[in-house]
N, C-alpha and C positions, 0 to 999 in steps of 0.2 A: 251318286251311289244308289244301288238298288235298295228297295225297302226291305227291312228284316221280315222274316216270316211272322205270321200272326201270333203264334205262341210267344215268340221273343218280344214282340211289341207289347203284349199284355204283361209280360214279365217286367219290362222297362217301366210301364205305367205304375206297376206296384212299387217298384223301387223309387220312382218319383214321389209317390205318395208318402213313403216312409221318410224320404229325405225332407219333404216339406214339414212333416210332423216333428222331426228332430229339433228344428230351430237352430239359430246361429251358434249357440254355445255348446251344443251336443257334439262331443269329439267323435262319436260313431259316424258322423257324416263324412269323415275323411276316407275311411275304407269304402263305405257304400258309394261315395261319389266316384271313386276310381272304378269300382265294380260295375256301376251302372254304365259308365262310358265304355268299358271293355266289353260288356254284354252287347252293347249296340254294335261295336266293331265286329264281334263274332257273328251277330245276326246279319250284318251286311256281307260278311264273307260267305255265309251260308247262301244268301240270296244270289251272290255272284257265282256260285257253283265251285267255290274253292276247296271243298272237302270231297273226299272219296264218297262218303255217304252223308249228305247234308241232312236227310230226315233223321238219321240216328243222332247226329250232333245236336240237332234241335231238341230232340227228346231228352238226351243226356244233359244238355245245358240247363233245361228247365228243372230236371231232377236235382242237379247240382245246386242251383240257386235256391230251390225250395228248402234245402237243408239249413242254409244260413237264414233265410227269411222266417222259417218256422221257429228257429232258435231265438231270433229277434222278437217275434211275437210273444213267445212264452216268457222271455225275460221281461218284456214290457208289462205283461200281465202279472208278474210276480211269481211265476211258476218255476218248477225245477228245470233248469237249463242244462244242457250238456256241459260237462266240466270245462273243456277248452274254451267254449264261448263264454262261460261265466267269468273266466279269468280275463278275457279280452274286453267284455262289456263292463266288468267292474273297474278295470283299469281306465277305460274311457270315462266312466262316471267319476271316479275318485281322483283322477289326475288329468283333467281336461286340458291343462296347459302344456302337457307333454308334446314334444314336436310332432306335427301331423305325420311326418314320414314314419315315425315309430309306431303310431297308432295304425297306420296302413300295414306296416310289417307284421304287427301282431295279428291283425285280421287275416292277412294272407296266409300266415303260418297255420292258423287254425283251419281256414277254409280248404287249403290244399291238403294238409296232413290228416285232418279228421273227416271232412266232408267228402273229399274227392274219392277215396276208396269206396265209400258207401254209395256215391253216385254211380260209379262204374258197376258196382254190384246191382244197383237198381236198374241199370240200362243194359246189362249183359246177363243172359241166363247162364246157368251152370253148364248146360250143353254147349252153348256158344263159347264159353271159356275153354272147352276141349277141342274147338275147331281152330287149328293153327292158321288157316287161310283167313278166316273171318277176324280172328284176333289181331292178325297183322294189319288188316284194314282199319280196325278200331284204333290200333296203336299209331298208325300213320295220321289219322285224324286228330288223335290226342296230341301228337307232336306238332301238327299244324296249328293247333290252338296256341302253342308256344310262340310260333312265328307271328301270329296275330297280336299277341300280347307285346312282343318285342317291338312291333311296328308302332305301338302306342307310347313307347318310353319317352321320346323327346317331348311329345305333346303333353303327357302327364306331368313331366318335370316342370313345365311352365305353369301348370294349373294347381300344383300343390301349394297350399297356404303356408305362411310362416317362414322365418329365417332358417337357413341350414348351414351348419358348420361343415368343415371338411370331413369330420367323422360321419356326420349324417349322410353326406354324399357317398362315402365309401360303403356304408352299410345298407343304404336304401335299396329295396328291390327295384326301384324305378331308376336304375342305372343299367345300361345295356349289358355290360359285362357281368355285373352282379346278378341281374335277372336271369341271364342265360345259364349261369352256373347253378343258381338256385333251382331253376325249372328242370334242368337235366337231372340233377340229383333227386329232386322230389318226384319227378315222373317215374324214375326207376323204382323208387321205394313204394310209391303209390300202387303201381302195378303188382309188385310182389305182395303187398298187403291185401290187395283185392283178390288175388288168387288164393291166399290163405283163408280169407273170409268166405270165398266161394266153396272151398273144401269144407269149411265148418258148416255152411248152410246145408250141404248135402247130408250132414250128420243130424240135423234137426235144429229147432229154435234155441234149445239150451246151449248147444255148442256155439252157435252163431252169437248168442247173447254174451257168452264168455269172451269171445274174440272182440266184440264191440266194446265191452267193459275194459278189456286190455288196451284197445286203441284209445279210448277215452282217457285212461290213466296216463298213457304215454304222451298223448298230445297235451293234456293238461300240464304235465310236468315240463314239457318242452316250452310252451308259451310262458309258463310261470318263470322259468329260468331266463327267458329273454326279457321279461318285464322287470325282473329283480335288478337292483342296482349293479352296475358293472359295465364293462365295455362290451356292447352287443356284438361288434364286429369280431372280437376275440372269441366270443361264445360260438358264433357261427363258424369261424375258422376251425375251432376245436371240435365241435359236435355236429356241424352240418345243419342243414335247414330241416331235413325230414326226420321221420321216426320209422322203426321197423318192428313189426310184430315178431314174437318168438317163432322161430322156424321159417321165417319168410326169406 
């Protein structure tokens, strides 16, 4: 396989360092392990020329990962962490024996719902949001990321630690049918949320800040609901994987 671009290689090295620092009993390793491997797969696809605009995907992927890695650094330092990540990190700390698949699901839910709209905002200007041709190109690359993730499902299923019940297999995002369903729903909501946040950014920092606070609250509540006792698969069936900002 072709070597990932330099920026993706640096990103993977940073993830490797965080994984080494976690130690064998830190439940946060489950999500980051999956994330590191899928980051490599995305980097290889960029190098292969599989995206419409590989340079943009590289830039966006780094912005996206930085949101998670920065939250991780702040949490490790005891600082104020974004609400959704605080729920996920606290769950990993307080309930490390929880099935790895569920720890992965919680991390994926936060990273997609909370970080991804912000990453799109960071990699697409407001003027670009108004360009239907360019946005169609960005959307195609975003959708192609899903195909890369789906191609990893079987391999990841073999790498996940721990025993899995039938319920775990049904609810896990590392199930081809489940992953596709989650990704399609989440992608639609993420784009709608990113457009709402772009509109707020044009109004100024205060308006954007209010939208970010709303996103924080929605995503915190969503992952807290998944973490709470109860049948996760029923919660996902009833409420879906994603969240929507008001007016999105």
